[in-house]
C-alpha positions as CSV (number, residue, x, y, z in Angstrom):
1,X,-18.0,-14.0,0.0
2,X,-18.9,-10.3,0.2
3,X,-18.1,-7.5,-2.1
4,X,-19.0,-4.8,0.4
5,X,-16.7,-4.4,3.4
6,X,-19.5,-2.9,5.6
7,X,-21.7,-6.0,5.1
8,X,-18.8,-8.3,5.8
9,X,-18.0,-6.4,9.1
10,X,-21.6,-6.5,10.2
11,X,-21.9,-10.2,9.4
12,X,-18.6,-11.0,11.3
13,X,-19.8,-9.1,14.3
14,X,-23.2,-10.8,14.3
15,X,-21.6,-14.2,13.9
16,X,-19.1,-13.6,16.6
17,X,-21.8,-12.6,19.1
18,X,-24.2,-15.4,18.1
19,X,-21.6,-18.2,18.2
20,X,-19.4,-16.6,20.9
21,X,-16.2,-17.2,19.0
22,X,-13.7,-14.7,17.7
23,X,-14.2,-14.0,14.0
24,X,-12.1,-12.2,11.4
25,X,-12.8,-10.5,8.0
26,X,-10.2,-11.4,5.5
27,X,-9.5,-10.0,2.0
28,X,-9.6,-12.5,-0.8
29,X,-8.8,-10.6,-4.0
30,X,-11.4,-7.9,-4.5
31,X,-13.9,-9.7,-2.1
32,X,-14.1,-10.3,1.7
33,X,-14.8,-13.4,3.7
34,X,-15.7,-14.1,7.3
35,X,-14.0,-17.0,9.1
36,X,-13.3,-18.1,12.7
37,X,-10.1,-16.6,14.1
38,X,-8.6,-20.0,14.7
39,X,-8.7,-20.8,11.0
40,X,-6.6,-17.9,9.8
41,X,-3.5,-18.8,7.8
42,X,-0.4,-16.6,7.9
43,X,-0.8,-15.6,4.3
44,X,-4.4,-14.3,4.8
45,X,-4.9,-10.6,4.8
46,X,-6.9,-9.8,8.0
47,X,-9.1,-6.7,7.7
48,X,-11.0,-6.8,11.0
49,X,-11.1,-8.9,14.1
50,X,-14.1,-9.3,16.4
51,X,-13.9,-10.9,19.9
52,X,-17.2,-11.4,21.7
53,X,-15.3,-11.5,25.1
54,X,-13.6,-8.2,24.7
């Protein structure tokens, strides 16, 4: 979990490029989390998406 959106975005981008999987940053209350794009639930609030193939 991250409290700073910039750190969460950088981590998501790095993870996406390293693992070659789409990642997303989601808001969880006042914090942010990075997960794989295929694990997003409909009720999750997506802040950013990163696709290493785009």
